[in-house]
C-alpha positions in Angstrom: 115.7 117.9 126.3 113.7 116.2 123.5 112.0 118.2 120.8 108.5 117.1 122.0 109.3 118.4 125.5 110.5 121.7 124.1 107.3 122.2 122.2 105.3 121.9 125.5 107.2 124.7 127.1 105.7 128.2 127.2 109.2 129.7 126.5 109.3 127.9 123.2 106.0 129.5 122.0 107.2 132.9 123.1 110.3 132.5 121.0 108.3 131.0 118.2 105.8 133.8 117.8 108.4 136.6 118.3 110.6 135.1 115.5 107.6 134.4 113.4 106.6 138.1 113.6 110.1 139.1 112.6 110.1 136.7 109.6 106.6 137.7 108.3 107.6 141.4 108.7 110.9 140.7 106.9 109.1 139.1 104.0 106.6 142.0 103.8 109.4 144.6 103.8 111.3 142.7 101.1 108.5 143.5 98.7 109.4 147.2 98.7 111.8 148.8 96.3 115.4 149.0 97.5 114.6 146.7 100.5 114.1 143.9 98.0 117.9 144.1 97.4 118.5 143.4 101.0 116.2 140.3 101.0 113.7 138.8 103.4 116.2 136.7 105.3 118.6 139.6 106.1 115.7 141.9 107.0 114.4 139.2 109.4 117.8 139.1 111.1 117.9 142.9 111.4 114.5 142.8 113.1 115.8 140.2 115.4 118.7 142.4 116.2 116.2 145.2 116.9 114.7 143.1 119.7 117.8 143.8 121.7 116.3 147.3 122.4 113.6 145.6 124.5 115.5 143.7 127.1 112.5 142.3 128.9 111.0 140.8 125.7 114.5 139.7 124.6 115.0 137.8 127.8 111.7 135.9 127.3 112.1 135.3 123.6 115.7 134.2 123.8 115.0 131.2 125.9 114.5 128.9 123.0 116.1 131.0 120.2 119.0 128.4 119.9 116.5 125.6 119.2 114.7 127.7 116.5 117.9 128.9 114.9 119.0 125.2 114.7 116.0 123.1 113.9 114.0 125.7 111.9 117.1 126.3 109.8 117.1 122.7 108.7 113.4 122.7 107.9 113.7 125.9 105.9 116.6 124.5 103.8 114.5 121.4 103.1 111.5 123.4 102.0 113.7 125.7 99.9 114.4 122.7 97.7 111.0 123.2 96.1 112.4 126.4 94.5 115.0 124.3 92.6 113.5 123.1 89.3 115.9 120.4 88.0 114.1 120.2 84.6 114.8 123.9 83.9 118.4 123.5 84.9 118.7 120.5 82.5 117.1 122.5 79.7 119.6 125.3 80.3 122.4 123.1 79.0 125.7 122.0 80.1 127.3 125.4 79.9 125.3 126.8 82.8 126.1 123.8 85.0 129.8 124.0 84.1 129.9 127.7 84.8 128.2 127.2 88.2 130.7 124.5 89.1 133.7 126.7 88.2 132.2 129.7 90.1 131.4 127.8 93.2 134.6 125.9 93.3 136.8 128.8 92.4 135.1 131.3 94.7 135.1 129.1 97.7 138.8 128.2 97.4 139.9 131.7 96.5 137.8 133.5 99.2 138.9 131.0 101.8 142.6 131.4 100.8 142.5 135.2 100.8 140.6 135.3 104.1 143.1 133.1 105.8 146.0 135.1 104.4 144.3 138.2 106.0 144.1 136.5 109.4 140.4 135.5 109.4 139.8 132.4 111.5 139.0 129.1 109.7 135.3 128.7 110.5 134.4 132.3 109.6 136.5 132.1 106.4 134.7 129.0 105.1 131.2 130.5 106.0 132.0 133.7 104.1 133.5 131.8 101.2 130.5 129.5 100.8 128.0 132.4 101.2 129.8 134.3 98.5 130.2 131.3 96.2 126.8 129.7 96.4 123.7 131.6 97.5 124.3 134.1 100.2 122.6 133.9 103.6 120.9 130.6 102.8 124.3 129.0 102.0 125.8 130.3 105.2 123.0 128.9 107.2 123.1 125.6 105.2 126.8 125.1 105.6 127.0 126.2 109.3 125.5 122.9 110.8 128.4 121.0 109.1 130.9 123.0 111.2 130.7 121.2 114.5 131.9 123.1 117.6 132.1 122.5 121.3 129.5 124.0 123.7 132.0 126.7 124.7 132.3 127.9 121.1 128.6 128.0 120.2 128.2 131.7 120.8 131.3 132.4 118.7 129.8 130.2 115.9 126.6 132.2 116.0 128.7 135.4 115.6 130.5 133.8 112.7 127.1 133.2 111.0 126.0 136.7 111.6 129.3 138.1 110.2 129.1 135.9 107.1 125.5 136.7 106.4 126.1 140.5 106.9 129.1 140.4 104.7 127.4 138.7 101.7 124.3 140.8 102.1 126.1 144.1 102.0 128.5 143.1 99.2 125.7 141.5 97.2 123.6 144.7 97.4 126.5 146.9 96.5 127.5 144.8 93.5 123.8 144.6 92.3 123.9 148.3 91.9 127.3 148.2 90.3 126.3 145.6 87.7 123.2 147.5 86.7 125.3 150.6 86.1 127.8 148.5 84.1 125.2 147.0 81.8 125.2 149.6 79.1 129.0 150.0 79.1 129.7 146.4 78.0 126.9 146.1 75.4 125.8 142.7 76.7 122.8 140.9 75.3 119.9 140.0 77.6 121.2 136.4 77.8 124.7 137.5 78.6 123.6 140.0 81.3 121.4 137.4 82.9 124.2 134.9 83.1 126.5 137.7 84.4 124.2 138.6 87.3 123.2 135.1 88.1 126.8 133.9 88.1 128.3 136.8 90.1 125.8 138.0 92.7 125.5 136.4 96.1 121.7 136.2 96.9 118.9 135.0 94.7 117.2 138.3 95.4 120.2 140.1 94.1 120.2 138.1 90.9 116.5 138.6 90.4 116.8 142.4 90.9 119.7 142.9 88.6 118.7 140.3 85.9 115.3 142.0 85.5 117.1 145.1 84.2 117.5 143.1 81.0 113.9 142.1 80.7 112.2 138.7 80.9 115.1 137.0 79.0 117.7 138.4 81.3 115.7 137.5 84.4 115.2 133.9 83.2 118.9 133.5 82.6 119.8 135.1 85.9 117.5 132.8 87.8 118.7 129.6 86.0 122.4 130.5 86.4 121.8 131.3 90.1 119.9 128.1 90.7 122.7 126.2 89.1 124.9 127.4 91.9 122.2 126.7 94.5 122.1 123.1 93.2 125.7 122.7 94.5 124.7 123.6 98.1 124.2 119.9 99.1 127.5 118.5 97.8 129.4 121.4 99.2 127.8 120.9 102.6 128.9 117.3 102.5 132.5 118.2 101.5 132.8 120.9 104.1 131.6 118.5 106.8 134.3 116.0 105.8 136.9 118.7 105.5 136.1 120.2 108.9 136.1 116.8 110.5 139.6 116.2 109.1 141.1 119.5 110.2 139.3 119.7 113.6 138.1 116.2 114.7 138.3 117.2 118.4 135.8 120.0 118.0 132.8 117.6 117.9 134.2 114.6 119.6 133.5 112.0 116.9 135.7 109.7 115.0 137.3 110.8 111.8 136.0 107.7 110.0 132.4 108.7 110.6 131.0 110.4 107.5 129.2 113.7 108.4 126.2 113.3 106.2 124.0 116.5 106.2 120.6 114.7 106.2 118.7 117.9 105.9 120.5 118.4 102.6 119.2 115.0 101.5 115.8 116.4 102.3 116.7 119.5 100.2 117.4 117.3 97.2 114.3 115.2 97.7 112.0 118.3 97.7 113.8 119.4 94.6 113.0 116.1 92.9 109.4 116.3 94.1 108.9 119.9 92.9 110.5 119.1 89.5 108.9 115.8 88.6 105.6 115.5 90.4 102.5 117.3 89.0 102.2 119.8 91.8 100.4 123.1 90.9 102.7 126.1 90.6 100.7 128.0 93.2 101.3 125.2 95.7 105.1 125.2 95.0 105.1 129.0 95.3 103.4 128.7 98.7 105.9 126.1 99.9 108.8 128.4 98.9 107.2 131.3 100.8 106.9 129.0 103.9 110.5 128.1 103.4 111.5 131.8 103.6 109.3 132.4 106.6 110.9 129.4 108.5 114.4 130.5 107.5 113.5 134.0 108.5 112.6 132.8 111.9 116.0 131.1 112.2 117.7 134.4 111.1 115.7 136.4 113.6 116.7 134.0 116.4 120.3 134.5 115.2 119.9 138.3 115.3 118.7 138.2 118.9 122.1 136.9 119.9 124.3 139.4 118.1 127.3 140.9 120.0 128.1 144.1 118.2 131.5 144.8 119.8 132.8 141.3 118.9 131.4 141.6 115.3 133.0 145.0 114.7 136.3 143.8 116.0 136.4 140.4 114.1 134.5 141.4 110.9 136.8 143.9 109.2 139.3 141.4 107.6 136.5 139.0 106.6 134.6 141.8 104.8 137.8 143.1 103.1 138.7 139.6 101.8 135.2 139.0 100.6 135.1 142.4 98.8 138.4 141.6 97.0 137.1 138.2 95.9 133.7 139.6 94.8 135.5 142.0 92.5 137.5 139.2 91.0 134.3 137.1 90.6 132.5 139.9 88.9 135.2 140.4 86.3 135.7 136.6 85.7 131.9 136.0 85.2 131.7 139.1 83.0 134.4 137.7 80.7 132.8 134.2 80.7 129.4 135.6 79.8 130.8 137.6 76.9 132.9 134.7 75.6 130.6 131.7 76.0 127.0 133.0 76.0 
């Protein structure tokens, strides 16, 4: 069914408004202390999970939840590009970009390798690895469309997304608290601590929360370092799509020679360029980023409405353990790099 026809269906609008309420509520709750560590996207997913307590509402809202989790995800990622100021990244210098490349590349390969050694299935391993290496839930949701699956495996793919998001959200929150506790022990400058948090924590919200413990200078460096990792989301999505096509071409029924271009990531880069180089007021850019998080929150809420707890508990333990081990290694590696080079 075409997108236009879906928009005419009452079922779509039920799903739309239910997920919108979850997203707005998630953004509101994320403004409170402690809940800000969890982040608006994960809170929206939790509220979507909570809808499972109301089976009659869930039945009506679930009719078009797949469409919202798919299409709204792409729109949200495109709008999120307005948050990425390329001028600030360029001013930060080559060290921040090189550090981000090393972190993202090393973390993805290492987490994927450890996960596979612990028996985690391929698709879940790569989602967890990219979420840990780049920018948490947004990275998981941005990379997932590049992992093409058959109709029979779509439910399993949604479970993989939930598992990966939950893993990076929990670990990111834990390590945020750990790094704040470690701050006075290693006598880091504000710049070093900002680089440390931005380079090692999973979500943007985690980097902001931890980096602010070192004042405005620490916060600025945390955001710049974190956004340097976010910048790599588009090329990683392209590489993952090519890789997945090579290892599992039958999963999506297309030729190996066809390049899996993530067009929504092209949109992400275009909005980054627009926000960086066109004279758009800061208030307008802030509004566009808020809309991005609302749209992504709707996709996360739709995802949460389809969670199967038994399957997640059974399949998620090894993935969580692998990500925890790799997050410990990441924290120590970035700590050393921030002390040595910044």
